[in-house]
Structure formats: structure tokens, C-alpha cells
N, C-alpha and C positions, 0 to 999 in steps of 0.2 A: 686891246692893245698888245704890246709885245714886251717881253723881258729878255734882255740879252746880256751875256757875260763874255769877257774877252780880256786880252792883255795888250798893254802898250809899254814898250821898253821893259822896265823891271817892275811894273805895277799891274795889278788886276783891276778890272772895272766891271760895273754892272749898270745897265741903262734900262729905263722904261720908256717906251715909245707909244704914241697913240696910233690910231688906225691910219693916219696920214703920214706916219713915220716921223712926226715931230717929237722931240725929246721932252718928256714930262719931267724927268729928273735923271741925274747921273751921279754915280758915287764911286770914288776910288776905294778899293778894298786893300787893306794891308794889315800886317800883324806887327805892331811896334815898329812901323816904318822899315821893315826888312824887305829886301827884294823878293817878290813873290809872283807866281804864275798860276793861273787856273788851267787845269787840264781837262776837266769835265764838269758839267753842271746839269741839274734837273730842276724842273718846276713841278711841284706837287699840286694836287687838286685844290688844296686850300691856298694856292697862289704864293707859296713860299719857295724860295730858291735855295738849294743846297749845292755846294760846290766842293771840289777836291783838287788839289794840285801840289805844289812844292814851293818851299822858300829856303833861303840861305841864312843860316845862323851860325856864327862862330866857324865859318869856313866849312860848314856841313849842310847838305841838303836834307830837309825833313819834310814829311808829309804835312800838308796844311788843309784843314777842312773847316767849313763854316756854313752858316745859314743866314738868310736875309729875307725880310718880308717884301711883299709887292709894293709897300710904301717906303721901302728903303731903310727899315729899322733892323738893326743887327739882332739876330737870334742868338748866335754864338760864333766864336771861331777859336781854334786851338791847333797846336802842333803835336805830333807824335815823336817819341824818341827815335833816333836814327836806327837803333837795333830792331825796331818794329816796322818802320816804314820810311823809306827815303823819298819816294814819290807815289802819290795817288794818281792813277792813270784814268780811272773811270768810276762813275758812281751811278747806282740805280736805286729805285724804291722797292724794297722787299714787301713791305706792308705799310699800313698807316702809321706805324710806330717805329719802323726799322728801315735803315739804309744799308746797302751793300757797297763795298769798295774793293777794288783790286789795284795792284801795282807791284812794286818791288822794294826790297830793302837791301842796302849795301852795307856790309859790316865786315870788319877784318877777318872774321871766320867764314863769312859767306860772300861769294862774289856774285852779287845781284841775284838774290833768291826771290821768287815770286811769292805773293801773299794775297789772301782774301780775308776780309773782316766785315763784321756788322757793327753798326753803331746806332744808338738811339737818336732822336731828333734834337738832343742837346750835345751830341758829339761824344757821348760816353761809350767806351768800348764794351761791346757785349760778347762777341766771339772773335777769335783770331786763329787763322790757320796758315802756316808756312807751307808753300807749295813749290815743288821743284827739286832739283838735284844739286843745288848750290854751285852751278856752273854757268854764270851769265844767263839767268832765266828772268824774263820779264813778262808780266801779264799786262796786256794792253786794253782789253775790253771784256765786258761781261754782260750777260742777260739772264733774266729769270725765266725758267722754263715753266710750262703749264702745270707740271706736277710738283712744283716747289723747289726742284733742284736748280743749281746755278751752273751755267756753262761759261767757261772762261777761255780766252784765247790769248796767245802771245808768241814769243820766240824763246828758243832754248838751245843751249849747247850741251846740256847735261847728258844727252843720249848719244853724243858723238864725241867721245873723249879725244882730245887732241885736235879736233876739227876747229877751223877758224871761221866757219860759216854757221849761221844759225838755222835751225829747223822751225817750221811752223808747229806750234804747240797747242794742243787742245786738252782741256781738263773739265770734268764734270764733278761737282761736289754735291752730295745729297744734303738733306735737311740737318743731318747730324755732323756735317762738314767732313765726312769721310769721302775719299776719292773713289768714284764709281768708274771713271775712265781717265786715262792719261796716255795720250798718243802724240806722235810727231809725224811730220811729212815733209817732203821736199829736201831731203839730205843731199841729193845729187846736184842741186842748183847752187853754183858757186857765187852766192851773193849774200852778204851778211845783213843787208838792209831790208829783209823781209818784214812785211807789216800785215797784220790780220785784223779784220773787222768782223763783227758778228751781227746777224740780223735774223729776225724770226719771219718765216714764211709759213703761215697757217700754224701747224703744231710742230713743224720740223725746223730746227735751227739749221742754217746753212752758213758754212764758214768759207770765206774767200780770201785768197792771198794774191796780190798783184806785185810781182817783182820788177825791179828796174830793168831786168833782162827781157821784159815783155812776156815772160812766162806767166801763165794764169791757170789756176786750178781751183776746184772747190771740193770740199769734203761735206758729205751729208751723212749724218748719223741718226738712227732711229731712237726715239725715246719711248720707254715702256709706258703704256697707258694704265692708269689706275681707275 
């Protein structure tokens, strides 16, 4: 069968379908009935779903993460303080005990600064790294590289002070969560709506950006083999 997650109005949902796409069960997900949206989810080998997104509490957006079994039983759900995470944009499985999350946090001292963190399967924070130059930086997607490093992509204004357009932004963090690469591209394209997704092709991550101006480019970087 299939497990699906999505949003309807201000609510998040998870559905289980059989092979003929008939609904076996469906469940509305919420945190104390607050408006919530799922941004990304994964299904692990043990058929558990883990998701990340955002919800609104006391007029502030906060990152919301949770887990649910294939039978619809809640594993956990929790929110993070806004100083750590305003929105979780993407989630991956690092190993059988650890999940990786990227997104951004919006704080009076930081205008949308990117972050990457790891949590255990109960949602407890293990490691946290603030990434960016504190100038409208957002991390949108991430992937685990074959050598254990994490590649993250998003948009940033930090490297073009005074510019009103975002640049495509690429970051690689090693296992110690130190930055091995931090680059931007596309500064000459006057479109702030740039969006980047990341996918693995063999052992080379390939980063693509498709602008509303129909401009298209891809960045390919080589990863050191161990």
C-alpha cells in the first residue's frame, strides 16, 4: 500500500491507501488544534512516518516535527522555540536512530537565518548548527552524501549586501557539522523567487535551479572519496 502526507486548509493529514488506492485509514495531524502545515515527510524501513513543518502559536510560526506509525499511532510530536527554528523545510534519515532537518529561523536579531539539526526518533535535539550570514537565508532541501556529509541548498541574500534578489545557495556540512563548502550562484538574475532542489545522481549530487524567468542552470560539485 501507500502512506501519504499533505495539507488541507490549516490542517495536516496522513492517509494509508491499499494497492487499489482505497483509503484504509486517514488521520488529521495537529498540535493542540493549532494551524499546522507539513513541509516534508519520510517513510523509514520500519514503516514509520516522520514529518516536519510549521505551525502558528501566539502569532509566531514555530517548527513542528512528529512521527506516526503505519497503523496511525502517534510516536511523538513537538515544537521548537522560534529562536531555533521557524520552519522545518525538509527531513531525511541519517541512520536508523537519527533524522536530519533543515529550514530557517526568524528572530529579531536574525533575519531568516538557515539552520541544520539532527534529532533522535523521539524528536529530541542532538545537534544544531546555524548556517548563513543572517540576511534572508533559507535552506529548502538536503541530502545525505555517500561519505556521511550533508549537502544543503536554498536561497540567500547574505552574499549580496543591499541586493533585493536572492542567490542560489549551496552548503556542505561534514560529520562534525563544520562547513566544508559555502557558495552562491545566479546573482545576476533579477528574480527573488529562485528555488533549488537537490537530487543524487550516482555519487555526484546535482543541484538545479529553475527561475520564473525561464533561466535554468545546474551546479555539479565533486565529493572527495574515502
